[in-house]
ZADO-1210 file (C-alpha; in nm, 4 decimals, padded with zeros to 6 digits):
<atoms>
<atom x="01.8380" y="04.2890" z="-03.4792" code="UNK" pos="1"/>
<atom x="02.1144" y="04.2670" z="-03.2077" code="UNK" pos="2"/>
<atom x="01.9774" y="04.1439" z="-02.8846" code="UNK" pos="3"/>
<atom x="01.8515" y="04.3748" z="-02.6727" code="UNK" pos="4"/>
<atom x="01.8771" y="04.4560" z="-02.2578" code="UNK" pos="5"/>
<atom x="01.5759" y="04.2203" z="-02.1951" code="UNK" pos="6"/>
<atom x="01.6473" y="03.9064" z="-02.4053" code="UNK" pos="7"/>
<atom x="02.0518" y="03.9522" z="-02.2867" code="UNK" pos="8"/>
<atom x="01.8639" y="03.9524" z="-01.9266" code="UNK" pos="9"/>
<atom x="01.6361" y="03.6791" z="-02.0354" code="UNK" pos="10"/>
<atom x="01.9466" y="03.4568" z="-02.1918" code="UNK" pos="11"/>
<atom x="02.1254" y="03.4938" z="-01.8575" code="UNK" pos="12"/>
<atom x="01.8459" y="03.4055" z="-01.6221" code="UNK" pos="13"/>
<atom x="01.7751" y="03.0864" z="-01.8316" code="UNK" pos="14"/>
<atom x="02.1910" y="02.9636" z="-01.8240" code="UNK" pos="15"/>
<atom x="02.2543" y="03.0512" z="-01.4255" code="UNK" pos="16"/>
<atom x="01.8589" y="02.8900" z="-01.3084" code="UNK" pos="17"/>
<atom x="01.8029" y="02.6258" z="-01.6019" code="UNK" pos="18"/>
<atom x="02.1827" y="02.5020" z="-01.6843" code="UNK" pos="19"/>
<atom x="02.4320" y="02.6392" z="-01.3675" code="UNK" pos="20"/>
<atom x="02.2306" y="02.6138" z="-01.0614" code="UNK" pos="21"/>
<atom x="02.1144" y="02.2030" z="-01.1492" code="UNK" pos="22"/>
<atom x="02.4552" y="02.0970" z="-01.2925" code="UNK" pos="23"/>
<atom x="02.6220" y="02.2423" z="-01.0097" code="UNK" pos="24"/>
<atom x="02.3923" y="01.9912" z="-00.7979" code="UNK" pos="25"/>
<atom x="02.4097" y="01.7456" z="-01.0133" code="UNK" pos="26"/>
<atom x="02.8501" y="01.7734" z="-01.0442" code="UNK" pos="27"/>
<atom x="02.8394" y="01.8673" z="-00.6176" code="UNK" pos="28"/>
<atom x="02.5812" y="01.5751" z="-00.5441" code="UNK" pos="29"/>
<atom x="02.5167" y="01.7463" z="-00.1775" code="UNK" pos="30"/>
<atom x="02.3716" y="01.5709" z="00.1033" code="UNK" pos="31"/>
<atom x="02.0575" y="01.6906" z="00.0916" code="UNK" pos="32"/>
<atom x="01.8145" y="01.6739" z="00.4068" code="UNK" pos="33"/>
<atom x="01.4508" y="01.4834" z="00.3339" code="UNK" pos="34"/>
<atom x="01.2606" y="01.8149" z="00.4264" code="UNK" pos="35"/>
<atom x="01.3619" y="01.9766" z="00.0878" code="UNK" pos="36"/>
<atom x="01.1894" y="01.6745" z="-00.1121" code="UNK" pos="37"/>
<atom x="00.9252" y="01.7309" z="00.1037" code="UNK" pos="38"/>
<atom x="00.8801" y="02.0745" z="00.0820" code="UNK" pos="39"/>
<atom x="00.8783" y="01.9573" z="-00.3103" code="UNK" pos="40"/>
<atom x="00.5524" y="02.2417" z="-00.3856" code="UNK" pos="41"/>
<atom x="00.7000" y="02.4996" z="-00.2007" code="UNK" pos="42"/>
<atom x="01.0135" y="02.5272" z="-00.3637" code="UNK" pos="43"/>
<atom x="00.8147" y="02.5467" z="-00.6756" code="UNK" pos="44"/>
<atom x="00.5456" y="02.8414" z="-00.6395" code="UNK" pos="45"/>
<atom x="00.7975" y="03.0115" z="-00.4446" code="UNK" pos="46"/>
<atom x="01.0224" y="02.9876" z="-00.7516" code="UNK" pos="47"/>
<atom x="00.6944" y="03.0125" z="-01.0291" code="UNK" pos="48"/>
<atom x="00.5506" y="03.3373" z="-00.7617" code="UNK" pos="49"/>
<atom x="00.9556" y="03.5493" z="-00.7798" code="UNK" pos="50"/>
<atom x="00.9395" y="03.4636" z="-01.1492" code="UNK" pos="51"/>
<atom x="00.6263" y="03.5834" z="-01.2373" code="UNK" pos="52"/>
<atom x="00.6463" y="03.8636" z="-00.9767" code="UNK" pos="53"/>
<atom x="01.0483" y="03.9773" z="-01.0948" code="UNK" pos="54"/>
<atom x="00.8852" y="03.9920" z="-01.4371" code="UNK" pos="55"/>
<atom x="00.5408" y="04.1407" z="-01.4210" code="UNK" pos="56"/>
<atom x="00.6076" y="04.5354" z="-01.6073" code="UNK" pos="57"/>
<atom x="00.6401" y="04.7187" z="-01.2305" code="UNK" pos="58"/>
<atom x="00.9171" y="04.4759" z="-01.1121" code="UNK" pos="59"/>
<atom x="01.0990" y="04.4215" z="-01.4213" code="UNK" pos="60"/>
<atom x="01.1056" y="04.7784" z="-01.5209" code="UNK" pos="61"/>
<atom x="01.2637" y="04.8938" z="-01.1762" code="UNK" pos="62"/>
<atom x="01.5150" y="04.6449" z="-01.2160" code="UNK" pos="63"/>
<atom x="01.6301" y="04.6953" z="-01.5276" code="UNK" pos="64"/>
<atom x="01.6507" y="05.0650" z="-01.3879" code="UNK" pos="65"/>
<atom x="01.8343" y="05.0619" z="-01.0793" code="UNK" pos="66"/>
<atom x="02.1594" y="04.7772" z="-01.0376" code="UNK" pos="67"/>
<atom x="02.0334" y="04.7417" z="-00.6397" code="UNK" pos="68"/>
<atom x="01.6494" y="04.6350" z="-00.7205" code="UNK" pos="69"/>
<atom x="01.8241" y="04.4089" z="-01.0307" code="UNK" pos="70"/>
<atom x="02.0871" y="04.2680" z="-00.8388" code="UNK" pos="71"/>
<atom x="01.7735" y="04.1379" z="-00.6024" code="UNK" pos="72"/>
<atom x="01.6250" y="04.0392" z="-00.8726" code="UNK" pos="73"/>
<atom x="01.9126" y="03.8091" z="-00.9326" code="UNK" pos="74"/>
<atom x="01.9834" y="03.6649" z="-00.5959" code="UNK" pos="75"/>
<atom x="01.6119" y="03.5766" z="-00.5262" code="UNK" pos="76"/>
<atom x="01.5482" y="03.4348" z="-00.8569" code="UNK" pos="77"/>
<atom x="01.8834" y="03.2326" z="-00.8659" code="UNK" pos="78"/>
<atom x="01.8246" y="03.0781" z="-00.4671" code="UNK" pos="79"/>
<atom x="01.4481" y="02.9598" z="-00.5804" code="UNK" pos="80"/>
<atom x="01.6325" y="02.7645" z="-00.8789" code="UNK" pos="81"/>
<atom x="01.7970" y="02.6255" z="-00.6229" code="UNK" pos="82"/>
<atom x="01.5637" y="02.5238" z="-00.3649" code="UNK" pos="83"/>
<atom x="01.3743" y="02.4467" z="-00.6829" code="UNK" pos="84"/>
<atom x="01.6588" y="02.2091" z="-00.8250" code="UNK" pos="85"/>
<atom x="01.7202" y="02.1046" z="-00.4772" code="UNK" pos="86"/>
<atom x="01.4310" y="01.9444" z="-00.4343" code="UNK" pos="87"/>
<atom x="01.4112" y="01.7383" z="-00.7373" code="UNK" pos="88"/>
<atom x="01.7352" y="01.5988" z="-00.6705" code="UNK" pos="89"/>
<atom x="01.6402" y="01.5198" z="-00.3514" code="UNK" pos="90"/>
<atom x="01.3175" y="01.3263" z="-00.4543" code="UNK" pos="91"/>
<atom x="01.2885" y="00.9324" z="-00.3716" code="UNK" pos="92"/>
<atom x="01.2422" y="00.7267" z="-00.6640" code="UNK" pos="93"/>
<atom x="00.8664" y="00.6419" z="-00.4543" code="UNK" pos="94"/>
<atom x="00.8068" y="01.0400" z="-00.4791" code="UNK" pos="95"/>
<atom x="00.9474" y="01.1165" z="-00.8033" code="UNK" pos="96"/>
<atom x="00.6007" y="01.1834" z="-00.9349" code="UNK" pos="97"/>
<atom x="00.5991" y="01.4576" z="-00.7587" code="UNK" pos="98"/>
<atom x="00.9198" y="01.5526" z="-00.9241" code="UNK" pos="99"/>
<atom x="00.7589" y="01.5001" z="-01.2392" code="UNK" pos="100"/>
<atom x="00.4380" y="01.7168" z="-01.1811" code="UNK" pos="101"/>
<atom x="00.6207" y="01.9982" z="-01.0322" code="UNK" pos="102"/>
<atom x="00.8779" y="01.9712" z="-01.3707" code="UNK" pos="103"/>
<atom x="00.6055" y="01.9701" z="-01.5307" code="UNK" pos="104"/>
<atom x="00.4045" y="02.2456" z="-01.3773" code="UNK" pos="105"/>
<atom x="00.6793" y="02.4673" z="-01.4066" code="UNK" pos="106"/>
<atom x="00.7442" y="02.3920" z="-01.7248" code="UNK" pos="107"/>
<atom x="00.4524" y="02.5107" z="-01.8574" code="UNK" pos="108"/>
<atom x="00.4042" y="02.8201" z="-01.6319" code="UNK" pos="109"/>
<atom x="00.7555" y="02.9298" z="-01.8081" code="UNK" pos="110"/>
<atom x="00.6011" y="02.8440" z="-02.1308" code="UNK" pos="111"/>
<atom x="00.3420" y="03.0879" z="-02.0735" code="UNK" pos="112"/>
<atom x="00.5366" y="03.3600" z="-01.9511" code="UNK" pos="113"/>
<atom x="00.7184" y="03.3559" z="-02.2929" code="UNK" pos="114"/>
<atom x="00.4463" y="03.3140" z="-02.4804" code="UNK" pos="115"/>
<atom x="00.3121" y="03.5954" z="-02.3604" code="UNK" pos="116"/>
<atom x="00.6128" y="03.7841" z="-02.3900" code="UNK" pos="117"/>
<atom x="00.6352" y="03.6670" z="-02.7873" code="UNK" pos="118"/>
<atom x="00.2436" y="03.7317" z="-02.9023" code="UNK" pos="119"/>
<atom x="00.1721" y="04.0341" z="-02.6839" code="UNK" pos="120"/>
<atom x="00.0596" y="04.3215" z="-02.9490" code="UNK" pos="121"/>
<atom x="00.2457" y="04.5299" z="-02.7629" code="UNK" pos="122"/>
<atom x="00.5911" y="04.6099" z="-02.5352" code="UNK" pos="123"/>
<atom x="00.4504" y="04.5122" z="-02.1988" code="UNK" pos="124"/>
<atom x="00.7445" y="04.7923" z="-02.0574" code="UNK" pos="125"/>
<atom x="00.6994" y="05.0543" z="-02.2869" code="UNK" pos="126"/>
<atom x="01.0493" y="05.1813" z="-02.3326" code="UNK" pos="127"/>
<atom x="01.4382" y="04.9853" z="-02.2262" code="UNK" pos="128"/>
<atom x="01.6479" y="05.2204" z="-02.0836" code="UNK" pos="129"/>
<atom x="02.0111" y="05.1872" z="-02.2046" code="UNK" pos="130"/>
<atom x="02.2194" y="05.3858" z="-02.0185" code="UNK" pos="131"/>
<atom x="02.1488" y="05.7425" z="-02.1173" code="UNK" pos="132"/>
<atom x="01.9544" y="05.6072" z="-02.4139" code="UNK" pos="133"/>
<atom x="01.5654" y="05.5616" z="-02.4454" code="UNK" pos="134"/>
<atom x="01.4919" y="05.2552" z="-02.7047" code="UNK" pos="135"/>
<atom x="01.2265" y="05.3271" z="-02.8944" code="UNK" pos="136"/>
<atom x="00.9133" y="05.1261" z="-02.8578" code="UNK" pos="137"/>
<atom x="00.9417" y="04.8752" z="-03.1564" code="UNK" pos="138"/>
<atom x="01.2763" y="04.8373" z="-03.0713" code="UNK" pos="139"/>
<atom x="01.1606" y="04.7044" z="-02.7279" code="UNK" pos="140"/>
<atom x="00.8846" y="04.4995" z="-02.8453" code="UNK" pos="141"/>
<atom x="01.1612" y="04.2837" z="-03.0849" code="UNK" pos="142"/>
<atom x="01.3594" y="04.2517" z="-02.7619" code="UNK" pos="143"/>
<atom x="01.0802" y="04.1502" z="-02.5516" code="UNK" pos="144"/>
<atom x="00.9443" y="03.8822" z="-02.8211" code="UNK" pos="145"/>
<atom x="01.3375" y="03.7693" z="-02.8234" code="UNK" pos="146"/>
<atom x="01.3159" y="03.6951" z="-02.4810" code="UNK" pos="147"/>
<atom x="01.0003" y="03.5367" z="-02.5085" code="UNK" pos="148"/>
<atom x="01.1702" y="03.3179" z="-02.7595" code="UNK" pos="149"/>
<atom x="01.4860" y="03.2170" z="-02.5640" code="UNK" pos="150"/>
<atom x="01.1934" y="03.1291" z="-02.2595" code="UNK" pos="151"/>
<atom x="00.9938" y="02.9200" z="-02.5241" code="UNK" pos="152"/>
<atom x="01.2973" y="02.7531" z="-02.6981" code="UNK" pos="153"/>
<atom x="01.5098" y="02.6680" z="-02.3294" code="UNK" pos="154"/>
<atom x="01.2527" y="02.5770" z="-02.0586" code="UNK" pos="155"/>
<atom x="01.0628" y="02.2995" z="-02.2228" code="UNK" pos="156"/>
<atom x="01.4342" y="02.1350" z="-02.3502" code="UNK" pos="157"/>
<atom x="01.5389" y="02.1671" z="-02.0322" code="UNK" pos="158"/>
<atom x="01.1950" y="02.0432" z="-01.8272" code="UNK" pos="159"/>
<atom x="01.0982" y="01.7856" z="-02.0295" code="UNK" pos="160"/>
<atom x="01.4871" y="01.6574" z="-02.0428" code="UNK" pos="161"/>
<atom x="01.4604" y="01.6276" z="-01.7106" code="UNK" pos="162"/>
<atom x="01.0928" y="01.5330" z="-01.6271" code="UNK" pos="163"/>
<atom x="01.2102" y="01.2238" z="-01.8686" code="UNK" pos="164"/>
<atom x="01.5230" y="01.1555" z="-01.6819" code="UNK" pos="165"/>
<atom x="01.3181" y="01.1338" z="-01.4301" code="UNK" pos="166"/>
<atom x="01.0261" y="00.8977" z="-01.5667" code="UNK" pos="167"/>
<atom x="01.2764" y="00.7039" z="-01.7026" code="UNK" pos="168"/>
<atom x="01.4931" y="00.6639" z="-01.3714" code="UNK" pos="169"/>
<atom x="01.1531" y="00.5620" z="-01.2239" code="UNK" pos="170"/>
<atom x="01.0496" y="00.3030" z="-01.4543" code="UNK" pos="171"/>
<atom x="01.3934" y="00.1261" z="-01.4466" code="UNK" pos="172"/>
<atom x="01.3824" y="00.1415" z="-01.0616" code="UNK" pos="173"/>
<atom x="01.0105" y="-00.0413" z="-01.0973" code="UNK" pos="174"/>
<atom x="01.1268" y="-00.3111" z="-01.3528" code="UNK" pos="175"/>
<atom x="01.4328" y="-00.4104" z="-01.1586" code="UNK" pos="176"/>
<atom x="01.1739" y="-00.4346" z="-00.8517" code="UNK" pos="177"/>
<atom x="00.9532" y="-00.6416" z="-00.9845" code="UNK" pos="178"/>
<atom x="01.1846" y="-00.8415" z="-01.0971" code="UNK" pos="179"/>
<atom x="01.4159" y="-00.8923" z="-00.7439" code="UNK" pos="180"/>
<atom x="01.0466" y="-00.9482" z="-00.6144" code="UNK" pos="181"/>
<atom x="01.0200" y="-01.2441" z="-00.8958" code="UNK" pos="182"/>
</atoms>
């Protein structure tokens, strides 16, 4: 089976939102205002709302058939991911539980969307347009399922790994603090 338009788009989103953006933030180590980490809940909610909104059948169908809408979708999802990962990065030791909670919630809801794509009994997006060609429903369903599998594999790896790194740093910091107190 060849990779379809939806699974290709999903792979691009996963790489950009969950590897490139957090990788750049980590490598650049920007000076981030404490306001960013205080608004972790807004960053999380924005990313989730945009993700689910853009992946609704009408919005995704519009984006896949119009390059301007596709550009808008990609830009808004990337901006939301940047805000989210900046909030995670900027979280201070005393607030690490917030970042871990945000990662857990986001990872779960990303996986839920992936599971919906994989286990839907029919294509949620109807037919897919490939240039002048219209792809039949059966191929569209296979493409949708592959896109969901991409989400189900990538999201837990990224969000669980980030959560484990934060939790281990948090526990190490608590251990160091208890040694210095003792």
